[in-house]
Wavefront OBJ file of the C-alpha trace (Angstrom):
o trace
v 0.000 0.000 0.000
v 1.335 3.436 -0.918
v 1.511 5.957 1.905
v 1.364 9.662 1.239
v 3.549 11.522 3.670
v 2.478 14.749 5.360
v 5.286 16.573 3.525
v 3.880 15.583 0.127
v 0.383 16.633 1.186
v 1.655 19.979 2.482
v 3.579 20.624 -0.736
v 0.524 19.821 -2.857
v -1.628 22.125 -0.738
v 0.843 25.006 -1.016
v 1.192 24.515 -4.757
v -2.577 24.591 -5.166
v -2.803 27.801 -3.145
v -0.009 29.423 -5.137
v -1.775 28.590 -8.390
v -5.102 29.859 -7.067
v -3.888 33.417 -6.440
v -4.969 35.249 -9.555
v -4.274 38.575 -11.140
v -7.000 40.067 -13.246
v -6.256 41.233 -16.774
v -6.404 45.005 -17.016
v -9.422 46.399 -18.916
v -11.396 43.147 -18.665
v -14.678 42.554 -16.823
v -15.060 39.892 -14.136
v -18.033 38.649 -12.146
v -17.407 38.674 -8.436
v -17.793 34.893 -8.347
v -14.995 34.546 -10.903
v -12.617 36.485 -8.671
v -13.777 34.664 -5.527
v -13.462 31.148 -6.937
v -11.186 29.623 -4.276
v -9.980 30.080 -0.733
v -6.807 31.918 -1.717
v -8.726 34.191 -4.069
v -11.271 35.017 -1.378
v -8.500 36.328 0.874
v -7.110 38.441 -1.972
v -10.265 39.729 -3.656
v -12.978 39.956 -0.970
v -11.625 43.154 0.663
v -11.169 44.781 -2.760
v -14.647 43.769 -3.934
v -16.228 44.948 -0.680
v -14.438 48.306 -0.952
v -15.623 48.758 -4.564
v -19.213 47.983 -3.535
v -19.254 50.305 -0.519
v -17.651 53.115 -2.574
v -20.811 53.038 -4.698
v -23.157 52.787 -1.704
v -23.996 49.107 -2.147
v -23.931 46.514 0.629
v -20.980 44.147 0.837
v -23.127 41.024 1.153
v -22.686 37.748 -0.712
v -25.368 38.542 -3.324
v -23.646 41.796 -4.278
v -20.156 40.266 -4.084
v -20.982 37.345 -6.377
v -23.489 38.972 -8.772
v -21.697 42.229 -9.519
v -19.560 42.912 -12.551
v -16.134 44.405 -11.853
v -13.709 46.163 -14.194
v -10.037 45.290 -13.746
v -8.061 48.514 -13.306
v -4.746 46.798 -12.509
v -3.354 43.313 -11.812
v -4.956 43.198 -8.357
v -7.424 46.091 -8.379
v -11.012 46.395 -9.540
v -13.800 48.954 -9.790
v -17.504 48.155 -9.681
v -19.157 48.302 -13.087
v -22.686 47.234 -12.109
v -24.797 45.042 -9.856
v -26.335 42.705 -12.427
v -29.679 41.954 -10.678
v -30.438 45.705 -10.777
v -31.819 44.778 -14.227
v -34.790 42.431 -13.812
v -33.870 38.748 -14.214
v -30.196 39.474 -14.908
v -27.291 37.700 -13.236
v -23.555 37.939 -13.627
v -22.477 35.325 -16.194
v -19.060 33.863 -17.060
v -17.541 34.794 -20.408
v -18.313 31.276 -21.691
v -22.083 31.699 -21.190
v -24.366 32.208 -24.185
v -25.367 35.663 -22.914
v -21.719 36.766 -22.963
v -20.916 35.464 -26.441
v -20.016 31.864 -25.561
v -16.351 32.635 -25.013
v -15.818 34.911 -28.028
v -14.875 37.684 -25.600
v -12.748 37.206 -22.464
v -15.201 39.385 -20.513
v -17.793 38.162 -18.034
v -21.071 40.070 -18.364
v -24.524 40.774 -16.978
v -27.074 38.712 -18.895
v -30.576 37.319 -18.403
v -30.646 34.292 -16.131
v -32.053 31.204 -17.785
l 1 2 3 4 5 6 7 8 9 10 11 12 13 14 15 16 17 18 19 20 21 22 23 24 25 26 27 28 29 30 31 32 33 34 35 36 37 38 39 40 41 42 43 44 45 46 47 48 49 50 51 52 53 54 55 56 57 58 59 60 61 62 63 64 65 66 67 68 69 70 71 72 73 74 75 76 77 78 79 80 81 82 83 84 85 86 87 88 89 90 91 92 93 94 95 96 97 98 99 100 101 102 103 104 105 106 107 108 109 110 111 112 113 114
């Protein structure tokens, strides 16, 4: 039986965390859920997302964090573009969704929820 040592597990965990820390691409749009997709990203992006929301007078709750569209102003900085559900039946969608062009553009977008 193969035994996995704690050192190997720790190394794999650290590697996964290092790969999870993301920079956004300047001048692209990201849904909050795209930026907050893993534990390491939550620690990096949540304070920045919350600051962008409160700057515009919106609450920093999970609905606003995940369903808002953010504009990347630098590798690790964003500005709020819009809260997608402000338009009836809209949700933030990944760039691969039909409402965002099915991956033609690298930008996430606000689109009708299906």
